[in-house]
N, C-alpha and C positions, 0 to 999 in steps of 0.2 A: 567460352570456358566450358570444357568437358568435365563434368563432375565424375561420371563413371569411368572416365579414362584417367582419373587422378592427376590431370594436368594442373589442377588448382593447388596441389601440395607445394609446389615450388614457387608459387606466386605470393610474395610478401604482402602485396596489397590486400589479398583475400584474408590473410591471417590478421593483419592490422585492423581491417574492417570488422572481423569476427570478435577480436578481443575488445575493441573499442565499444562495439555495440552491446556485447554481453555486459561490460562494465556499466554502460549507461542504463541498461535494462535493470540491473541490480539497484542502481541509485534511484531510478524512477519507481522501483517496486518497494522502496523502504516504507513509504506511507501506507501502502497496501498491507505490508507485513505488520506494521504497528497496529493497524485497524483489526486485522485478524487476531493478533495477540490479545488485544483488549476484549474483543467480543468473546473469544473462546474461553477466557478466564471467568466468564459468567456461568459456564457449565460446570457440572460435577467433575472432579479431577480425573476420574476414569474416562470421561468422554472427551476431554480436551485434545489429546493427541489425534484422535480420529477426526475431530472437527477441523483441526489445523490441516491435516492431510487432505481432507475433502476440499477445504477452502483453497489451498494451493493448487490442487488438481484442477479445480474449476477455473482458477486464474490462468493456468497454463492452457486449458482447453479454449477459454475465451480468446486468448491472444492468438492461438493457432488458427481458430476459425476466422478471426478478423484478417489474419495474414493471407488466408486462402481466398479472401474476398477483396483483393486489393482494388479492383475496379470500383467496387461499392464504397470502399473507404474514401476514395478520391471524391466521390459525389457528396460525401458528408460535409465537406468543407465549402460547398457552394451555397451561397445565400438563398434562403427560402423566402424571406420577406424582409422588409426594412422598417425599423422603428426609429423615428427621429433621425433619419439619415444613417442609421447603423444597420448593416446587413447581418442578419442572424441565420446561421446554418444549423443543420442537425447537430453538428459537433458542438456548437456554442450552446444549444439548448440542453444537450446531454451533460456538458460540463457544469452549467449553472444548476441543473437539477441535482447533480452529484454534490456540488458545493453546499446547496441547501440541506441535503441529506446529512452530510458530515457535520454541519453546524447544529442541526437538530439533535443528531445522535450524540455528538460530543458534549453538548450542553446537558442532555439527559444523563449521560454517564457521570459528568462532573457533579450534577445535582445528587445523584445516588451516592457518590463517594463522600460528599460533604454532609448531606442530610441523613444518610443511612437509608438507601433506596428500598423500594418494595420488592426488587428482584431477588435480593438476598433472602428476604423473608419468605418469598414464594418458594425458593429452593429449599429452605429449611422446612417448610410445611409439606414438602414431598410432592410438589407438582410434577406432572408427567414429564419425564426426562426426554422422551422422544419428541414431544411437541417443542420443548425448549431447544433441542438439537436442531430440529427442522427450521425453527425461527432464526437461529444464529446462522445456519447455512444459507438461508434465503437472503439475509442481510449481506452476507459475504458475497453472494452471487450478484446482488445489485451493485455493490461498490466495485466489484471486479470489472464490470462493464465500463465503468467510468475510468478507472486507472488503466485498463487495457487499451482503451481508445487512444489516450495520449501516448502510451508506450509504443503502440503499433505505428502510429503516425510518425513517431521519431525513427523507428526502425526503417520504414519505407523511405524516409528522407536520407538515410545514411548508407544503405546498402542497395546494390543493384540486383543481386541474386536472391531469389526466394529462399533457397536452402540455407544461405548465410543467416538470413533473418530468423528462420525457424530454429537453426542450431544455436544461435545466440540466445534466443528466448528460452530454449530448453536448458541450456547451461545455467543461465541466470536463475531460473525457477528451481533447479536442483540445488544450487547454493542457498537460495532463500529458504527452501524446505529444510535444509540441514540447520539453518540458523533460527528457524521459527520456534522450536521448542526451548532452546536456551533463552531466547529473547522473551518469550511468554513467561517463563519461570522467573526471570529477573524482574519483569514488570510486576508480576503478581506478588513478589516478596518485598518489593520496595514501593510503598504507597506514593512517595514523592515523585518517583520515576513514572509511575502510572499517571499522575496528574500532569507531569510534563508531556507525556505522550498524548494525553487527551488535548492539551493546549496546542500541541503540534497539529492534531487533526483539525482543530478549529481554524488554525492558520492555513492549512491546506484547503479547507472549505472556502475561505475568503479568496485564496489564490485561484481556485477553480471558477468561482463566480466572476472574478475580475477578468480571467482569461476568456470566459464566455462572452463578456462585454467588450472584448478586444483591448483590455488594459493588461498588457503582458508584463508580468513581474518575473525577472530572471530567476530561474530555479536555484542558481548559485547562492543568491541572497537568503533564500529560504533554508537551504541545507547548512549554510554557514551559521545562521541563527540557531538552528537545531544543534549543531556541533558545539557551539559556544555554550548553550544551555546545558548540554550533557557534561561538558568540561567543568562548569560551575557546580553541577550536582555531584560530580565525582569528587571534587574537592570537599564539598559538604559531607559526603559519605565518609571520606578519610578522616575529617575532623571529628565527626560523631564517633567513629570507631576508636580513635585515640582517647577521646574523653571517657569512653566506657572502660578502658583498660585499668586506670587507677582505681575505679570503683570495684572492679572485679578482684583486684589485688588486695583491697582493704577489706 
């Protein structure tokens, strides 16, 4: 396949691989997008767009660096040691660590939402915005590594050409960047949606830990449950909106 000779343009297999992989990258990046939206909403409103852009740029950079190190990626799936007959690799350890991180972070955020967390009080007291920005970006960087690992392993398994993987990742990240601001705004203005998103992060945390322990839960089940929950919340939103109309007219 000669990329610079443009022979690939007439190859439908290349286009199908590119479109399929880009679509999968978007689906696999939904949890990352939700996490970034929730985290950046903790910042002052003027800093949120910059934090989202930095977060998405880091996600893209992490994926491209991992793709550039395909030989190293393969070694991550080899068992390092065995526990009770279960072979654990670097990938397994990273996934489990990421799952625990999401469980802790999601629980902390839910506690703040329900109990009235100290982070909002700190923001109101005028704590250093730069330090808060750096902390949010650091957390995004940590979780980017977790989500990027699974995404890149999927890409390696689906495409043969490196440039197809890179282009699919870039297209997916561009679409996700365009969707990040509307999603973050929607989550911040609808408390029940934010709680639903936090619950989704807890679910993803459990899935990552299970995956690290070799209990594979099909992602289709996870995204179906998310889609069903969103559909129910949408109906609730419509009902609440209709109930408010008569009161406004009265």
